[in-house]
C-alpha positions as a Markdown table, in Angstrom:
| # | Residue | x | y | z |
|---|---|---|---|---|
| 1 | Met | 7.0 | -17.5 | -9.8 |
| 2 | Ile | 5.2 | -14.7 | -12.1 |
| 3 | Thr | 4.8 | -16.2 | -15.7 |
| 4 | Ile | 4.4 | -14.5 | -18.9 |
| 5 | Asp | 1.0 | -15.6 | -18.3 |
| 6 | Asp | 0.6 | -13.9 | -15.2 |
| 7 | Ile | 1.6 | -10.4 | -16.7 |
| 8 | Leu | -0.6 | -11.0 | -20.0 |
| 9 | Glu | -3.8 | -12.0 | -17.5 |
| 10 | Thr | -3.1 | -8.3 | -15.3 |
| 11 | Asn | -2.8 | -6.4 | -18.2 |
| 12 | Arg | -6.1 | -7.7 | -19.5 |
| 13 | Met | -7.5 | -6.2 | -16.2 |
| 14 | Ile | -5.9 | -3.1 | -16.2 |
| 15 | Thr | -6.9 | -2.7 | -20.1 |
| 16 | Glu | -10.1 | -4.4 | -20.4 |
| 17 | Asn | -12.2 | -4.8 | -17.1 |
| 18 | Lys | -11.2 | -1.6 | -15.4 |
| 19 | Leu | -8.6 | -3.1 | -12.8 |
| 20 | Asp | -7.3 | 0.2 | -11.0 |
| 21 | Val | -5.5 | 1.4 | -7.2 |
| 22 | Arg | -8.9 | 3.5 | -6.6 |
| 23 | Thr | -6.6 | 5.6 | -4.1 |
| 24 | Ile | -3.5 | 6.2 | -2.5 |
| 25 | Thr | -3.7 | 7.6 | 0.8 |
| 26 | Met | -1.6 | 9.4 | 3.2 |
| 27 | Gly | -2.6 | 9.1 | 7.2 |
| 28 | Ile | -0.8 | 12.5 | 8.7 |
| 29 | Ser | -1.1 | 12.8 | 12.4 |
| 30 | Leu | -1.9 | 16.5 | 13.7 |
| 31 | Arg | -1.8 | 15.5 | 17.1 |
| 32 | Asp | 1.4 | 18.1 | 17.3 |
| 33 | Cys | -0.2 | 20.8 | 15.6 |
| 34 | Ala | -2.3 | 21.7 | 18.6 |
| 35 | His | -2.1 | 25.4 | 19.7 |
| 36 | Pro | -4.9 | 27.6 | 22.1 |
| 37 | Asn | -4.8 | 30.6 | 19.4 |
| 38 | Ile | -6.9 | 29.2 | 15.5 |
| 39 | Asn | -4.8 | 30.9 | 13.6 |
| 40 | Gln | -1.6 | 29.4 | 14.6 |
| 41 | Phe | -3.4 | 25.9 | 15.1 |
| 42 | Cys | -4.3 | 26.7 | 10.9 |
| 43 | Arg | -0.6 | 27.2 | 10.1 |
| 44 | Asn | 0.9 | 24.3 | 12.0 |
| 45 | Val | -1.7 | 22.2 | 10.3 |
| 46 | Tyr | -1.2 | 23.5 | 6.6 |
| 47 | Asp | 2.9 | 23.3 | 6.9 |
| 48 | Lys | 2.6 | 20.0 | 8.4 |
| 49 | Ile | 0.4 | 18.6 | 5.5 |
| 50 | Thr | 2.0 | 20.6 | 2.8 |
| 51 | Thr | 5.8 | 19.2 | 4.1 |
| 52 | Ala | 4.7 | 15.1 | 4.6 |
| 53 | Ala | 2.3 | 15.0 | 1.4 |
| 54 | Glu | 4.7 | 17.0 | -1.0 |
| 55 | Phe | 5.7 | 14.3 | -3.3 |
| 56 | Leu | 2.5 | 12.1 | -2.4 |
| 57 | Val | 0.8 | 13.1 | -6.0 |
| 58 | Gln | 4.6 | 13.1 | -7.9 |
| 59 | Thr | 4.8 | 9.4 | -6.3 |
| 60 | Gly | 1.6 | 8.1 | -7.7 |
| 61 | Glu | 1.7 | 9.7 | -10.8 |
| 62 | Glu | 5.6 | 8.1 | -11.6 |
| 63 | Leu | 4.2 | 4.5 | -9.9 |
| 64 | Glu | 1.2 | 4.9 | -13.2 |
| 65 | Ser | 3.8 | 5.6 | -15.4 |
| 66 | Glu | 6.3 | 2.9 | -14.4 |
| 67 | Tyr | 4.2 | 0.1 | -13.5 |
| 68 | Gly | 1.1 | 0.6 | -15.8 |
| 69 | Val | -1.3 | 1.1 | -13.3 |
| 70 | Pro | -4.4 | 3.7 | -13.0 |
| 71 | Ile | -3.8 | 5.8 | -9.6 |
| 72 | Ile | -7.3 | 7.3 | -9.6 |
| 73 | Asn | -7.2 | 9.2 | -6.4 |
| 74 | Lys | -4.5 | 10.7 | -4.4 |
| 75 | Arg | -5.6 | 11.3 | -1.0 |
| 76 | Ile | -5.2 | 12.4 | 2.4 |
| 77 | Ser | -6.8 | 12.0 | 6.0 |
| 78 | Val | -6.1 | 13.8 | 9.1 |
| 79 | Thr | -6.3 | 13.3 | 12.9 |
| 80 | Pro | -9.9 | 13.6 | 13.7 |
| 81 | Ile | -10.0 | 17.6 | 13.6 |
| 82 | Ala | -12.0 | 17.4 | 16.8 |
| 83 | Ile | -9.2 | 15.8 | 18.7 |
| 84 | Ala | -6.4 | 17.6 | 17.0 |
| 85 | Ala | -8.1 | 21.5 | 17.4 |
| 86 | Asp | -9.7 | 20.5 | 20.9 |
| 87 | Ser | -7.6 | 23.0 | 22.9 |
| 88 | Cys | -8.3 | 25.8 | 20.5 |
| 89 | Lys | -10.3 | 28.9 | 22.0 |
| 90 | Thr | -12.8 | 29.5 | 19.5 |
| 91 | Asp | -16.3 | 28.7 | 19.0 |
| 92 | Ser | -16.1 | 27.4 | 15.0 |
| 93 | Tyr | -13.7 | 25.0 | 13.3 |
| 94 | Val | -14.3 | 26.4 | 9.8 |
| 95 | Pro | -11.2 | 28.4 | 9.2 |
| 96 | Ile | -9.6 | 24.7 | 9.9 |
| 97 | Ala | -11.3 | 23.6 | 7.2 |
| 98 | Glu | -10.6 | 26.2 | 4.6 |
| 99 | Ala | -7.1 | 25.3 | 5.9 |
| 100 | Leu | -7.3 | 22.1 | 4.9 |
| 101 | Asp | -8.8 | 22.9 | 1.6 |
| 102 | Arg | -5.6 | 25.2 | 1.0 |
| 103 | Ala | -3.0 | 22.5 | 2.4 |
| 104 | Ala | -4.8 | 19.5 | -0.4 |
| 105 | Lys | -5.1 | 22.0 | -2.8 |
| 106 | Asp | -1.5 | 23.2 | -2.7 |
| 107 | Val | -0.4 | 18.9 | -2.9 |
| 108 | Gly | -2.7 | 18.6 | -5.7 |
| 109 | Val | -4.5 | 15.8 | -3.9 |
| 110 | Asn | -8.2 | 15.0 | -4.8 |
| 111 | Phe | -9.4 | 14.5 | -1.2 |
| 112 | Ile | -8.5 | 15.4 | 2.4 |
| 113 | Gly | -10.7 | 13.4 | 5.1 |
| 114 | Gly | -10.8 | 14.1 | 8.5 |
| 115 | Phe | -12.8 | 16.9 | 9.9 |
| 116 | Ser | -14.7 | 14.4 | 11.9 |
| 117 | Ala | -15.5 | 13.7 | 15.5 |
| 118 | Leu | -15.6 | 10.2 | 17.2 |
| 119 | Val | -19.0 | 10.5 | 19.5 |
| 120 | Glu | -20.6 | 7.0 | 20.1 |
| 121 | Lys | -20.2 | 7.8 | 23.9 |
| 122 | Gly | -21.2 | 11.5 | 24.2 |
| 123 | Phe | -19.4 | 14.9 | 23.4 |
| 124 | Thr | -16.1 | 17.1 | 24.3 |
| 125 | Asn | -16.5 | 20.8 | 23.4 |
| 126 | Gly | -14.7 | 20.3 | 20.5 |
| 127 | Asp | -16.4 | 17.6 | 19.1 |
| 128 | Arg | -19.8 | 20.1 | 19.5 |
| 129 | Ile | -18.1 | 22.5 | 17.5 |
| 130 | Leu | -16.7 | 20.7 | 14.9 |
| 131 | Ile | -20.4 | 18.8 | 14.5 |
| 132 | Glu | -21.9 | 22.6 | 14.7 |
| 133 | Ser | -19.2 | 23.8 | 12.2 |
| 134 | Ile | -19.8 | 21.3 | 9.4 |
| 135 | Pro | -22.1 | 22.9 | 7.5 |
| 136 | Gln | -20.8 | 26.0 | 6.9 |
| 137 | Ala | -17.3 | 23.9 | 6.5 |
| 138 | Leu | -18.8 | 21.9 | 3.6 |
| 139 | Ala | -20.1 | 24.6 | 1.8 |
| 140 | Thr | -16.9 | 27.1 | 1.5 |
| 141 | Thr | -14.1 | 24.1 | 0.9 |
| 142 | Asp | -14.1 | 22.3 | -2.5 |
| 143 | Val | -11.7 | 19.0 | -1.4 |
| 144 | Val | -12.5 | 18.4 | 2.0 |
| 145 | Cys | -14.5 | 15.6 | 3.2 |
| 146 | Ser | -16.8 | 15.1 | 7.0 |
| 147 | Ser | -17.4 | 12.3 | 8.9 |
| 148 | Val | -19.0 | 11.8 | 12.4 |
| 149 | Asn | -18.8 | 8.4 | 14.2 |
| 150 | Leu | -22.0 | 7.5 | 16.6 |
| 151 | Ala | -21.8 | 4.5 | 17.1 |
| 152 | Thr | -19.8 | 1.3 | 17.9 |
| 153 | Thr | -20.6 | -2.6 | 19.7 |
| 154 | Lys | -18.8 | -1.3 | 22.9 |
| 155 | Ala | -20.4 | 2.2 | 23.6 |
| 156 | Gly | -24.0 | 1.4 | 21.8 |
| 157 | Ile | -25.7 | 4.3 | 20.1 |
| 158 | Asn | -25.4 | 8.0 | 20.9 |
| 159 | Met | -28.9 | 8.9 | 19.8 |
| 160 | Asp | -28.2 | 12.9 | 20.5 |
| 161 | Cys | -25.7 | 12.6 | 18.0 |
| 162 | Val | -28.2 | 11.0 | 15.7 |
| 163 | Arg | -31.1 | 13.7 | 16.0 |
| 164 | Gln | -28.5 | 15.9 | 15.4 |
| 165 | Met | -27.0 | 14.6 | 12.0 |
| 166 | Gly | -30.1 | 15.0 | 10.7 |
| 167 | Glu | -30.5 | 18.5 | 11.3 |
| 168 | Val | -26.4 | 18.6 | 10.0 |
| 169 | Ile | -27.4 | 17.0 | 6.9 |
| 170 | Lys | -30.3 | 19.4 | 6.0 |
| 171 | Arg | -28.4 | 22.0 | 6.7 |
| 172 | Thr | -25.6 | 21.4 | 4.8 |
| 173 | Ala | -27.7 | 20.5 | 1.8 |
| 174 | Glu | -29.5 | 23.9 | 2.1 |
| 175 | Leu | -26.1 | 26.1 | 2.2 |
| 176 | Thr | -24.7 | 23.6 | -0.7 |
| 177 | Arg | -28.6 | 23.7 | -2.6 |
| 178 | Asp | -26.7 | 25.3 | -5.6 |
| 179 | Asn | -24.7 | 22.8 | -6.3 |
| 180 | Gln | -27.0 | 19.8 | -6.1 |
| 181 | Ala | -26.7 | 19.5 | -2.1 |
| 182 | Ile | -23.1 | 18.2 | -2.8 |
| 183 | Gly | -21.7 | 19.1 | 0.9 |
| 184 | Cys | -23.7 | 16.1 | 1.6 |
| 185 | Ala | -21.1 | 14.1 | -0.7 |
| 186 | Lys | -19.5 | 14.3 | 1.5 |
| 187 | Leu | -20.5 | 14.0 | 4.5 |
| 188 | Val | -21.1 | 10.3 | 6.2 |
| 189 | Thr | -22.1 | 9.3 | 9.3 |
| 190 | Phe | -21.0 | 5.6 | 11.1 |
| 191 | Ala | -21.4 | 3.1 | 13.5 |
| 192 | Asn | -17.9 | 1.0 | 13.7 |
| 193 | Ala | -16.0 | 3.7 | 11.8 |
| 194 | Pro | -12.3 | 2.0 | 10.8 |
| 195 | Gln | -9.5 | 4.2 | 11.8 |
| 196 | Asp | -7.5 | 2.9 | 8.9 |
| 197 | Asn | -9.5 | 3.3 | 5.8 |
| 198 | Pro | -8.3 | 5.2 | 2.7 |
| 199 | Phe | -11.9 | 5.8 | 1.0 |
| 200 | Met | -13.6 | 9.2 | 1.2 |
| 201 | Ala | -15.8 | 10.1 | 2.6 |
| 202 | Gly | -14.9 | 8.5 | 5.8 |
| 203 | Ala | -11.8 | 8.3 | 5.7 |
| 204 | Phe | -9.8 | 9.9 | 9.1 |
| 205 | His | -5.9 | 9.0 | 11.0 |
| 206 | Gly | -7.1 | 7.3 | 13.6 |
| 207 | Val | -5.1 | 8.4 | 16.9 |
| 208 | Ser | -3.0 | 5.1 | 17.5 |
| 209 | Glu | -1.8 | 5.2 | 14.4 |
| 210 | Ala | 1.9 | 6.5 | 13.0 |
| 211 | Asp | 2.7 | 9.6 | 12.3 |
| 212 | Lys | 2.5 | 9.3 | 9.3 |
| 213 | Val | 1.4 | 6.2 | 7.0 |
| 214 | Ile | 0.5 | 5.0 | 3.5 |
| 215 | Asn | -2.9 | 3.7 | 2.8 |
| 216 | Val | -4.2 | 1.9 | -0.1 |
| 217 | Gly | -7.6 | 0.8 | -1.7 |
| 218 | Val | -8.0 | -1.3 | -4.9 |
| 219 | Ser | -10.9 | -2.1 | -6.8 |
| 220 | Gly | -12.0 | -3.8 | -9.8 |
| 221 | Pro | -15.7 | -4.9 | -10.4 |
| 222 | Gly | -15.1 | -5.2 | -13.5 |
| 223 | Val | -12.3 | -8.1 | -13.2 |
| 224 | Val | -14.9 | -10.1 | -11.0 |
| 225 | Lys | -18.0 | -9.5 | -13.2 |
| 226 | His | -15.1 | -10.8 | -16.3 |
| 227 | Val | -14.8 | -13.7 | -14.7 |
| 228 | Leu | -18.2 | -14.6 | -13.8 |
| 229 | Glu | -19.2 | -14.4 | -17.5 |
| 230 | Asp | -17.0 | -17.6 | -18.0 |
| 231 | Leu | -19.1 | -19.4 | -15.2 |
| 232 | Lys | -21.9 | -20.0 | -16.8 |
| 233 | Gly | -24.3 | -22.6 | -15.1 |
| 234 | Ala | -21.6 | -22.7 | -12.7 |
| 235 | Asp | -22.8 | -23.4 | -8.4 |
| 236 | Phe | -22.2 | -21.1 | -5.8 |
| 237 | Ser | -19.3 | -22.8 | -4.7 |
| 238 | Thr | -17.1 | -22.4 | -7.7 |
| 239 | Ile | -18.0 | -18.9 | -8.1 |
| 240 | Ala | -16.8 | -18.1 | -4.5 |
| 241 | Glu | -13.7 | -19.7 | -5.0 |
| 242 | Glu | -13.1 | -17.6 | -8.5 |
| 243 | Ile | -13.5 | -15.0 | -6.9 |
| 244 | Lys | -11.4 | -15.7 | -4.3 |
| 245 | Lys | -8.8 | -16.0 | -6.7 |
| 246 | Thr | -9.3 | -12.7 | -8.4 |
| 247 | Ala | -9.8 | -10.9 | -5.0 |
| 248 | Phe | -6.2 | -12.3 | -4.3 |
| 249 | Lys | -4.8 | -11.1 | -7.9 |
| 250 | Ile | -6.3 | -7.3 | -7.6 |
| 251 | Thr | -4.5 | -7.6 | -3.9 |
| 252 | Arg | -1.6 | -8.2 | -5.0 |
| 253 | Val | -1.4 | -5.1 | -7.1 |
| 254 | Gly | -2.4 | -3.1 | -4.4 |
| 255 | Gln | 0.5 | -4.7 | -2.3 |
| 256 | Leu | 2.9 | -4.0 | -4.9 |
| 257 | Val | 1.9 | -0.1 | -4.9 |
| 258 | Ala | 1.5 | 0.1 | -1.5 |
| 259 | Arg | 4.9 | -0.8 | -0.6 |
| 260 | Glu | 6.6 | 1.1 | -3.4 |
| 261 | Ala | 4.9 | 4.2 | -2.6 |
| 262 | Ser | 6.0 | 3.7 | 1.1 |
| 263 | Lys | 9.6 | 2.8 | 0.1 |
| 264 | Arg | 9.9 | 6.2 | -2.2 |
| 265 | Leu | 8.1 | 8.3 | 0.3 |
| 266 | Gly | 10.0 | 7.2 | 3.1 |
| 267 | Val | 6.4 | 6.9 | 5.1 |
| 268 | Pro | 5.1 | 3.2 | 7.1 |
| 269 | Phe | 3.5 | 0.8 | 4.9 |
| 270 | Gly | -0.5 | 0.5 | 6.6 |
| 271 | Ile | -2.9 | -1.5 | 5.1 |
| 272 | Val | -4.8 | -2.2 | 2.3 |
| 273 | Asp | -8.0 | -2.3 | 1.8 |
| 274 | Val | -9.2 | -4.4 | -0.8 |
| 275 | Ser | -12.3 | -3.4 | -1.8 |
| 276 | Leu | -15.0 | -3.7 | -5.0 |
| 277 | Ala | -15.5 | 0.0 | -5.0 |
| 278 | Pro | -17.7 | 0.9 | -8.4 |
| 279 | Thr | -18.2 | 3.8 | -10.6 |
| 280 | Ala | -21.0 | 5.2 | -13.1 |
| 281 | Glu | -19.0 | 4.4 | -15.8 |
| 282 | Val | -20.5 | 0.6 | -17.7 |
| 283 | Gly | -18.0 | -2.1 | -16.9 |
| 284 | Asp | -17.3 | -1.0 | -13.4 |
| 285 | Ser | -20.7 | -2.0 | -11.6 |
| 286 | Val | -21.3 | -4.0 | -8.2 |
| 287 | Ala | -24.6 | -4.4 | -9.2 |
| 288 | Arg | -23.8 | -5.8 | -12.3 |
| 289 | Ile | -21.7 | -8.8 | -11.0 |
| 290 | Leu | -25.1 | -9.7 | -8.9 |
| 291 | Glu | -26.7 | -10.2 | -12.2 |
| 292 | Glu | -24.3 | -11.9 | -13.6 |
| 293 | Met | -25.1 | -14.5 | -10.6 |
| 294 | Gly | -28.7 | -15.0 | -12.1 |
| 295 | Ile | -30.1 | -11.9 | -10.1 |
| 296 | Glu | -32.6 | -10.5 | -13.2 |
| 297 | Ser | -32.2 | -6.6 | -12.0 |
| 298 | Cys | -30.2 | -5.8 | -8.7 |
| 299 | Gly | -32.9 | -5.5 | -5.5 |
| 300 | Ala | -34.6 | -8.5 | -6.9 |
| 301 | Pro | -34.7 | -11.9 | -4.3 |
| 302 | Gly | -31.6 | -12.9 | -4.0 |
| 303 | Thr | -29.7 | -9.9 | -4.4 |
| 304 | Thr | -28.1 | -10.1 | -0.6 |
| 305 | Ala | -27.9 | -13.9 | -0.7 |
| 306 | Ala | -25.7 | -12.9 | -3.6 |
| 307 | Leu | -24.4 | -9.5 | -1.9 |
| 308 | Ala | -23.4 | -11.7 | 1.4 |
| 309 | Leu | -21.1 | -14.3 | -1.3 |
| 310 | Leu | -19.3 | -11.7 | -2.9 |
| 311 | Asn | -18.2 | -9.7 | 0.2 |
| 312 | Asp | -17.3 | -13.0 | 1.6 |
| 313 | Ala | -15.0 | -14.1 | -1.4 |
| 314 | Val | -13.2 | -11.0 | -1.9 |
| 315 | Lys | -12.3 | -10.6 | 1.9 |
| 316 | Lys | -11.1 | -14.4 | 1.4 |
| 317 | Gly | -9.0 | -13.9 | -1.7 |
| 318 | Gly | -7.1 | -10.3 | 0.1 |
| 319 | Leu | -6.7 | -12.0 | 3.3 |
| 320 | Met | -4.7 | -14.7 | 1.5 |
| 321 | Ala | -2.9 | -12.0 | -0.7 |
| 322 | Ser | -1.7 | -9.3 | 2.2 |
| 323 | Ser | -0.9 | -9.7 | 5.8 |
| 324 | His | -2.1 | -5.9 | 6.4 |
| 325 | Val | -5.8 | -6.2 | 4.7 |
| 326 | Gly | -7.8 | -3.0 | 6.4 |
| 327 | Gly | -10.1 | -0.2 | 6.3 |
| 328 | Phe | -13.9 | -1.6 | 4.7 |
| 329 | Ser | -12.2 | -4.0 | 2.5 |
| 330 | Gly | -15.7 | -6.0 | 0.2 |
| 331 | Ala | -18.2 | -4.6 | -1.8 |
| 332 | Phe | -19.5 | -1.4 | -1.5 |
| 333 | Ile | -22.7 | 0.0 | -2.9 |
| 334 | Pro | -23.2 | 2.9 | -3.5 |
| 335 | Val | -26.1 | 4.3 | -5.8 |
| 336 | Ser | -24.7 | 6.9 | -7.5 |
| 337 | Glu | -21.5 | 5.6 | -7.7 |
| 338 | Asp | -22.8 | 2.1 | -9.7 |
| 339 | Glu | -24.3 | 2.3 | -13.0 |
| 340 | Gly | -26.2 | -1.1 | -12.2 |
| 341 | Met | -27.4 | 0.3 | -8.9 |
| 342 | Ile | -28.6 | 3.5 | -11.1 |
| 343 | Glu | -30.8 | 1.5 | -13.7 |
| 344 | Ala | -32.0 | -0.2 | -10.7 |
| 345 | Val | -33.6 | 2.4 | -8.6 |
| 346 | Lys | -34.8 | 3.5 | -12.2 |
| 347 | Ala | -36.5 | 0.4 | -13.1 |
| 348 | Gly | -38.3 | 0.0 | -9.8 |
| 349 | Ser | -36.1 | -3.3 | -8.5 |
| 350 | Leu | -34.0 | -1.0 | -6.0 |
| 351 | Ser | -35.8 | 1.0 | -3.3 |
| 352 | Ile | -33.8 | 2.4 | -0.2 |
| 353 | Glu | -35.5 | -0.7 | 2.1 |
| 354 | Lys | -33.6 | -3.2 | 0.1 |
| 355 | Leu | -30.3 | -1.1 | 0.3 |
| 356 | Glu | -31.1 | -1.6 | 4.2 |
| 357 | Ala | -30.9 | -5.0 | 4.0 |
| 358 | Met | -28.4 | -5.3 | 1.6 |
| 359 | Thr | -25.8 | -3.6 | 4.4 |
| 360 | Cys | -26.4 | -6.3 | 6.7 |
| 361 | Val | -23.7 | -8.8 | 4.6 |
| 362 | Cys | -21.9 | -5.6 | 2.2 |
| 363 | Ser | -18.7 | -3.2 | 3.6 |
| 364 | Val | -20.2 | 0.2 | 4.9 |
| 365 | Gly | -24.1 | 1.1 | 4.5 |
| 366 | Leu | -26.5 | 3.3 | 2.8 |
| 367 | Asp | -24.4 | 5.4 | 0.2 |
| 368 | Met | -24.4 | 8.2 | -2.3 |
| 369 | Ile | -28.3 | 8.0 | -1.9 |
| 370 | Ala | -30.3 | 11.0 | -3.4 |
| 371 | Ile | -33.5 | 11.5 | -2.2 |
| 372 | Glu | -36.0 | 14.2 | -2.0 |
| 373 | Gly | -35.6 | 17.4 | -0.3 |
| 374 | Asp | -38.3 | 18.4 | 1.7 |
| 375 | Val | -37.6 | 14.4 | 3.7 |
| 376 | Ser | -37.4 | 16.3 | 7.2 |
| 377 | Ala | -34.3 | 15.9 | 9.8 |
| 378 | Ala | -36.1 | 13.2 | 12.3 |
| 379 | Thr | -36.9 | 10.8 | 9.2 |
| 380 | Ile | -33.0 | 11.4 | 8.3 |
| 381 | Ala | -32.0 | 10.7 | 11.7 |
| 382 | Ala | -34.0 | 7.6 | 11.7 |
| 383 | Ile | -32.8 | 6.1 | 8.6 |
| 384 | Ile | -29.1 | 6.8 | 9.9 |
| 385 | Ala | -30.7 | 4.9 | 13.9 |
| 386 | Asp | -31.4 | 2.0 | 11.8 |
| 387 | Glu | -28.2 | 1.5 | 10.0 |
| 388 | Ala | -26.1 | 2.1 | 13.1 |
| 389 | Ala | -28.7 | -0.4 | 15.0 |
| 390 | Ile | -27.3 | -2.7 | 12.3 |
| 391 | Gly | -23.5 | -1.7 | 12.5 |
| 392 | Val | -23.6 | -2.5 | 16.4 |
| 393 | Ile | -26.1 | -5.2 | 16.7 |
| 394 | Asn | -23.6 | -7.3 | 14.1 |
| 395 | Asn | -20.4 | -5.4 | 15.0 |
| 396 | Lys | -19.6 | -4.5 | 11.5 |
| 397 | Thr | -19.0 | -0.7 | 10.1 |
| 398 | Thr | -22.2 | 0.4 | 8.6 |
| 399 | Ala | -22.6 | 4.1 | 7.1 |
| 400 | Val | -25.3 | 6.8 | 6.3 |
| 401 | Arg | -24.4 | 9.2 | 3.2 |
| 402 | Ile | -27.9 | 10.6 | 1.9 |
| 403 | Ile | -28.3 | 13.8 | -0.2 |
| 404 | Pro | -31.2 | 15.8 | 0.5 |
| 405 | Val | -31.4 | 17.7 | -2.6 |
| 406 | Pro | -33.4 | 21.2 | -2.2 |
| 407 | Gly | -36.4 | 21.2 | -4.8 |
| 408 | Ala | -35.9 | 17.4 | -6.3 |
| 409 | Lys | -38.7 | 15.2 | -6.7 |
| 410 | Val | -38.8 | 11.6 | -7.6 |
| 411 | Gly | -38.3 | 11.2 | -10.8 |
| 412 | Asp | -35.3 | 14.0 | -11.3 |
| 413 | Val | -31.9 | 13.0 | -11.7 |
| 414 | Val | -28.8 | 15.1 | -10.0 |
| 415 | Glu | -25.5 | 15.1 | -11.4 |
| 416 | Phe | -22.6 | 15.3 | -8.8 |
| 417 | Gly | -19.9 | 14.6 | -11.5 |
| 418 | Gly | -16.4 | 12.6 | -11.7 |
| 419 | Leu | -16.3 | 10.0 | -9.5 |
| 420 | Leu | -19.2 | 10.9 | -6.9 |
| 421 | Gly | -21.6 | 10.0 | -10.8 |
| 422 | Phe | -25.5 | 11.0 | -10.7 |
| 423 | Cys | -28.4 | 9.3 | -9.4 |
| 424 | Pro | -32.2 | 9.3 | -9.5 |
| 425 | Ile | -33.8 | 10.6 | -6.7 |
| 426 | Val | -34.7 | 7.3 | -4.2 |
| 427 | Leu | -38.3 | 7.2 | -2.9 |
| 428 | Val | -38.0 | 7.5 | 1.3 |
| 429 | Lys | -42.0 | 6.0 | 1.2 |
| 430 | Ser | -42.9 | 6.2 | 4.1 |
| 431 | Lys | -45.7 | 8.5 | 5.5 |
| 432 | Trp | -45.6 | 7.9 | 9.0 |
| 433 | Ser | -43.3 | 9.8 | 11.6 |
| 434 | Ser | -40.2 | 9.4 | 13.5 |
| 435 | Glu | -40.3 | 12.7 | 15.1 |
| 436 | Ala | -41.5 | 11.3 | 18.8 |
| 437 | Phe | -38.8 | 8.5 | 18.6 |
| 438 | Ile | -35.6 | 10.4 | 17.6 |
| 439 | Ala | -37.1 | 13.3 | 20.7 |
| 440 | Arg | -36.3 | 10.8 | 23.0 |
| 441 | Gly | -32.3 | 11.2 | 22.6 |
| 442 | Gly | -29.9 | 9.7 | 25.2 |
| 443 | Arg | -27.3 | 6.5 | 24.6 |
| 444 | Ile | -28.9 | 3.2 | 23.1 |
| 445 | Pro | -27.2 | 1.0 | 25.1 |
| 446 | Ala | -24.6 | -1.5 | 23.6 |
| 447 | Pro | -25.7 | -4.9 | 22.8 |
| 448 | Leu | -24.9 | -8.2 | 24.9 |
| 449 | Arg | -22.3 | -8.8 | 22.6 |
| 450 | Ser | -20.7 | -6.1 | 23.5 |
| 451 | Leu | -19.3 | -8.0 | 27.2 |
| 452 | Thr | -16.2 | -9.6 | 25.5 |
| 453 | Asn | -13.6 | -9.0 | 27.9 |
């Protein structure tokens, strides 16, 4: 039974602690749009998206008004374009990205994801065309997001793609240099990418999903921090229990919104992603949660252990609240989108090496990290390889969204705007080259733990 105290507590979470539904994301299959003529394919894609998502934004706004729950973004994910467009007779998928951009703008969503390829074990012709098209596609569109999955625990790591993605990231940065390399903020490389993730830039509509589906991502770092403020001196068992209870409540809000949106749109409910996704606003930071546990500044010794506790407790609470938890579900550590992490980088307590250690125990990986523009493609590729190895060996999702800002140096601060926030340039310290390692290519084999059949 819901009591008045429950209602008041939820209201406080929203009004005082920045609880929100970060996104309602409609997944749309484009498999039935296939056509050898790229112009016809683009028309099919535009028509399918604008028809399926015609009322998505309106429904989100109605739910915000009726339930008093902020819904920050309305988004769309589509079948990986490398799959959907594989039959097109063309040497560039840039027109498809532009069609996605038009469709997304016409239905009013904030982002559309799925300019993507899944190449953990090798390339099709469509995969090669898509990856080559990424820099120009992200330079000529505004709300299109791109991702490439280049490793899984079952398949190992596609090192040819790792090398190529280092070069793609550099070209994307150069083509969007007049806007702080913003194209790279819409591009992510994955190991073990989930196919039902509602969060950008990595959202795409998996091939095993229904024709259309509604996925919701919730967030509430400020709520968790507020709970810990009342637990001064408590032991870690108590802290874990309280985070679980809080994650349960946060997830129930997301479940309510997801089911109601599903009913009104006539689209099946997919999953709730119960992730603590921060913003650059004060009071909405994952780093500040870790500091509330007793870490003086995020990145100090003990940070990885604190993050492991947080991530595990969030997952446990979410799983108790919904039978359909998916996506990433855990704590995100995107540097530019977290006020506490921004301050930790400025203070010198948080480095890219420490962030890599933290990715072993949290959701996703090295996220929204701005670096000097002259860092080489081989070094970026090596960072991707390291992160993919963490994901493959530990059978978890890891990712890299790194932004080499042309002309920027350590000490500079770059502004991305909106939820993407701002970021001091993070130092990539190594002066030693990884060029020969990355040049080898081939595939790093799957680990022993992949043999689970």
